[in-house]
C-alpha positions as a printed Julia matrix, in Angstrom:
225×3 Matrix{Float64}:
  42.48   61.5   -97.74
  42.89   63.3   -94.54
  39.15   63.36  -93.65
  38.71   59.89  -94.55
  41.49   58.88  -92.21
  39.73   60.97  -89.45
  36.72   59.27  -90.3
  37.88   56.04  -89.79
  39.5    56.93  -86.71
  36.21   58.22  -85.11
  34.28   55.0   -86.19
  36.85   52.82  -84.45
  36.57   54.9   -81.37
  32.92   54.54  -81.48
  33.2    50.88  -81.85
  35.55   50.38  -79.05
  33.29   52.21  -76.8
  30.14   50.09  -77.77
  32.12   47.0   -77.1
  33.17   48.23  -73.69
  29.67   49.04  -72.86
  28.63   45.42  -73.85
  31.23   44.02  -71.72
  29.88   46.0   -68.59
  26.28   44.91  -69.32
  27.35   41.2   -69.62
  29.31   41.52  -66.47
  26.39   43.09  -64.73
  24.04   40.46  -65.96
  26.58   37.53  -65.04
  26.76   39.14  -61.33
  23.03   39.42  -61.28
  22.69   35.87  -62.19
  25.19   34.77  -59.81
  23.47   36.74  -56.94
  20.16   34.99  -57.85
  21.84   31.42  -57.97
  23.47   32.28  -54.53
  20.11   33.55  -53.22
  18.24   30.47  -54.55
  21.01   28.31  -52.97
  20.77   29.94  -49.68
  16.95   29.68  -49.86
  17.22   25.93  -50.72
  19.65   25.13  -48.18
  17.49   27.02  -45.51
  14.47   25.17  -46.4
  16.14   21.82  -46.28
  17.55   22.8   -42.99
  13.95   23.52  -41.76
  12.45   20.21  -43.03
  15.59   18.34  -41.01
  14.84   20.19  -37.97
  11.07   19.45  -38.3
  11.75   15.98  -38.88
  14.24   15.79  -36.07
  11.58   17.61  -33.76
   8.76   15.15  -34.92
  11.33   12.34  -34.06
  11.96   13.71  -30.77
   7.98   14.13  -30.08
   7.26   10.31  -30.98
  10.23    9.05  -28.75
   8.68   11.17  -25.82
   5.05    9.66  -26.51
   6.48    6.1   -26.71
   8.51    6.8   -23.25
   5.28    8.11  -21.79
   3.29    5.12  -22.81
   5.91    2.6   -21.75
   6.04    4.41  -18.3
   2.35    4.63  -17.75
   2.38    0.71  -18.93
   5.11    0.14  -16.24
   2.95    2.15  -13.56
  -0.12   -0.13  -14.42
   1.74   -3.36  -13.91
   3.31   -2.17  -10.8
   0.06   -1.29   -9.25
  -1.66   -4.72  -10.45
   1.28   -6.56   -8.54
   1.07   -4.47   -5.43
  -2.8    -4.99   -5.27
  -2.22   -8.82   -4.86
  -2.73   -8.99   -1.06
  -2.46  -12.76   -0.65
  -1.15  -15.87   -2.82
   0.58  -19.13   -2.63
   4.1   -17.53   -2.1
   2.72  -15.35    0.59
   1.41  -18.63    2.26
   4.55  -20.1     2.05
   6.47  -17.46    3.51
   3.93  -17.16    6.51
   4.61  -21.0     6.91
   8.19  -20.42    7.49
   7.86  -17.4     9.68
   5.19  -19.54   11.84
   7.79  -22.32   12.33
  10.68  -19.69   13.33
   8.38  -17.75   15.48
   7.08  -20.89   17.2
  10.63  -21.79   18.3
  11.28  -18.29   19.79
   7.89  -18.82   21.72
   8.89  -22.36   22.63
   5.73  -23.42   20.82
   4.98  -25.61   17.67
   2.31  -24.36   15.28
   0.55  -26.35   12.83
  -1.47  -24.81    9.53
  -5.18  -25.4     9.19
  -7.9   -24.34    6.9
 -11.24  -25.1     5.59
 -11.97  -28.95    5.38
  -8.73  -29.21    7.65
  -9.89  -28.02   11.16
  -8.27  -27.78   14.39
 -10.38  -29.09   17.31
 -10.42  -26.18   19.77
 -12.33  -27.83   22.76
 -14.92  -29.14   20.44
 -15.13  -26.5    18.12
 -13.83  -27.36   14.46
 -12.09  -24.25   13.48
 -12.28  -22.47   10.99
 -15.29  -24.1     9.63
 -17.64  -23.68   12.61
 -17.5   -19.73   12.51
 -17.18  -19.51    8.79
 -20.35  -21.37    8.37
 -22.02  -20.25   11.67
 -22.51  -23.79   12.4
 -24.86  -24.16   15.31
 -25.06  -20.42   15.69
 -21.41  -19.88   16.42
 -20.33  -16.56   15.88
 -16.68  -15.23   15.43
 -16.37  -11.55   17.42
 -13.55   -9.29   17.98
 -13.81   -7.51   21.36
 -17.15   -8.79   21.73
 -18.6    -7.23   18.4
 -19.77   -9.91   15.93
 -17.69   -9.96   12.54
 -18.05  -11.05    9.41
 -15.61  -13.93    8.29
 -14.9   -15.08    4.91
 -12.03  -17.7     3.35
 -10.12  -15.9     0.86
  -7.33  -17.06   -1.46
  -6.23  -13.48   -2.45
  -6.82  -11.41    0.9
 -10.07   -9.76   -0.58
 -13.44  -10.12    0.82
 -17.03   -8.53   -0.19
 -17.33   -7.48    3.36
 -15.5    -7.88    6.72
 -12.57   -9.88    7.33
 -10.77  -12.11    4.86
  -9.26  -15.3     6.52
  -6.27  -16.19    4.72
  -4.54  -18.71    7.19
  -5.27  -20.35   10.34
  -2.37  -21.65   12.74
  -2.6   -23.27   16.17
  -0.39  -25.06   18.75
  -3.38  -27.29   20.11
  -1.59  -30.58   19.3
   1.39  -29.88   21.58
   0.41  -27.32   24.07
  -1.01  -28.48   27.53
  -4.78  -27.81   28.27
  -5.74  -24.25   28.99
  -2.59  -23.04   27.18
  -3.68  -23.44   23.63
  -4.01  -20.85   21.0
  -5.73  -20.47   17.76
  -4.53  -17.75   15.45
  -6.61  -16.23   12.36
  -4.66  -14.51   10.05
  -6.9   -12.03    8.5
  -6.86   -8.97    6.27
  -9.56   -6.36    7.07
  -9.97   -3.57    4.26
  -6.49   -4.28    3.24
  -5.01   -4.1     6.75
  -3.33   -7.31    8.14
  -4.79   -8.54   11.57
  -3.89  -11.41   13.52
  -6.56  -12.36   15.76
  -6.25  -14.86   18.72
  -8.32  -16.93   20.69
  -7.68  -19.33   23.79
 -11.36  -19.77   24.53
 -12.11  -23.1    26.55
 -15.81  -23.01   27.25
 -19.19  -22.06   25.83
 -21.45  -19.09   26.48
 -25.25  -18.39   25.74
 -24.36  -16.47   22.69
 -22.55  -19.04   21.09
 -19.57  -16.62   20.81
 -15.98  -17.03   19.84
 -14.02  -14.49   21.13
 -11.3   -13.26   19.43
  -8.94  -10.13   19.84
  -5.89   -8.99   18.11
  -2.7   -10.23   19.2
  -0.44   -8.24   21.42
   2.82  -10.0    20.01
   4.24   -7.22   18.17
   6.98   -9.67   16.37
   4.09  -11.6    15.04
   2.15   -8.56   13.95
   5.01   -7.13   12.26
   5.96  -10.58   10.58
   2.48  -11.02    9.02
   2.23   -7.07    7.93
   5.42   -7.57    6.33
   4.62  -10.72    4.51
   1.27   -9.13    3.27
   3.09   -6.13    1.94
   5.53   -8.12    0.03
   5.55   -7.82   -3.78
């Protein structure tokens, strides 16, 4: 009887030990699973974060490219606007300026152009020198020049003539002026003549005006956007 009791006690002790080990194994396994889940969660979070960063970087790159494209487009438009040397708006500005400047000089100026000529002692200007009628040739400082009427301030060669003003109708004889407003390779130049007689070469002598106010006024108008 005593042996049976001892045997039962030993069996119970062994059974208790086995249960304890199973609990440790289960606990270890659960810990391992939890660690793996935590690791997987961390990896997934890191991967998602990288994707978000990648999308953000891509969006910023697209935005920068759009800004660069818009900036380039704006620069091109500005360049195109600046390159317009002459137009109707500038012609009107010159008309207003000449009325004011004429009052300052105690002179009265009228605008002329092709088909609407000013009569300077028998010469019809600007048509006579534009077409070299009867061999008449415009010169600057005694050097013959190529002169072309232009609506935009550009010419294939020589001077682009954009406006003509004269006080012929109001000034006394021998005190008349004709101004040719020209653009030479992008540079505004105001040419003036008061020639009152012919010459063997049929030259119409021009020179650049010495009036600084007139030069500055025309230059400013040409430079306006």
